[in-house]
C-alpha positions as CSV (number, residue, x, y, z in Angstrom):
1,X,118.8,93.6,148.6
2,X,114.8,93.1,149.6
3,X,112.4,92.8,147.1
4,X,108.8,93.4,147.0
5,X,106.2,90.9,147.2
6,X,104.8,92.0,144.1
7,X,107.7,91.3,141.9
8,X,108.2,88.0,143.4
9,X,104.7,86.9,143.0
10,X,105.2,87.9,139.2
11,X,108.2,86.0,139.0
12,X,106.8,82.9,140.5
13,X,103.9,83.1,138.2
14,X,106.4,83.4,135.3
15,X,108.4,80.7,136.6
16,X,105.4,78.1,136.7
17,X,104.2,79.5,132.9
18,X,107.5,79.5,131.0
19,X,109.4,76.2,133.0
20,X,112.1,78.4,134.7
21,X,112.3,76.0,137.5
22,X,114.9,73.7,135.4
23,X,117.1,76.7,135.5
24,X,118.0,75.9,139.2
25,X,119.9,72.6,138.3
26,X,121.8,74.2,135.5
27,X,124.0,76.9,137.3
28,X,126.1,74.1,139.1
29,X,127.4,73.3,135.5
30,X,127.2,76.6,133.5
31,X,130.9,77.9,133.0
32,X,129.9,81.7,133.0
33,X,128.1,81.0,136.5
34,X,128.8,78.4,138.4
35,X,131.6,80.1,140.5
36,X,129.3,83.0,141.2
37,X,126.4,80.4,142.1
38,X,128.6,78.8,144.6
39,X,129.8,81.8,146.2
40,X,126.4,83.5,146.3
41,X,125.1,80.4,148.2
42,X,127.2,81.8,151.0
43,X,126.6,85.5,150.6
44,X,125.9,88.1,148.0
45,X,128.8,89.2,146.1
46,X,128.9,92.6,144.1
47,X,125.2,92.8,143.4
48,X,124.4,89.3,142.6
49,X,122.6,87.2,144.8
50,X,121.0,83.6,144.8
51,X,117.0,83.8,145.8
52,X,114.8,80.7,145.7
53,X,117.9,78.8,143.6
54,X,118.0,81.5,141.3
55,X,120.8,83.5,140.6
56,X,120.0,87.3,140.2
57,X,122.0,90.4,138.9
58,X,120.2,93.0,141.0
59,X,116.7,92.4,139.9
60,X,117.4,90.7,136.7
61,X,117.3,86.9,136.6
62,X,120.6,85.4,135.1
63,X,120.0,82.6,132.7
64,X,122.6,79.9,132.3
65,X,123.6,79.2,128.5
66,X,121.4,76.5,126.8
67,X,118.2,76.4,124.9
68,X,116.1,78.4,127.5
69,X,118.9,81.3,127.1
70,X,118.7,81.2,123.4
71,X,115.1,81.1,122.9
72,X,114.6,84.3,125.2
73,X,117.4,86.4,123.6
74,X,115.7,85.5,120.0
75,X,112.0,86.3,121.5
76,X,113.5,89.8,123.2
77,X,115.4,91.0,120.1
78,X,113.5,89.7,117.3
79,X,110.2,88.4,118.6
80,X,107.0,89.3,120.6
81,X,108.4,89.8,123.6
82,X,109.6,93.3,123.6
83,X,109.3,94.1,119.7
84,X,113.2,95.2,119.6
85,X,114.3,95.3,116.0
86,X,117.9,95.0,116.8
87,X,121.1,96.8,115.5
88,X,119.8,97.3,111.7
89,X,116.9,99.2,112.8
90,X,116.9,102.2,110.5
91,X,115.6,105.8,111.5
92,X,114.1,107.9,108.9
93,X,114.3,112.0,109.2
94,X,112.0,114.3,107.9
């Protein structure tokens, strides 16, 4: 699965800024990703692949369980990254 250079440039910039480098060492011991990560080192499986030591599902970075994952989930669902209001968001009708 080829990626565009600008996507990887953005990913590399984000990895440096956010400190994602440590994720590479967590996949081998993560119960959700360890087997898939080991398999994908040899060849992609389904839409999963390892690129530059990171596990991707399509164009999405897989994040092992831990503090980084929890922080990102909190930020994406209630923080400033996306502004998602969660399941309790109410809509008004006129």
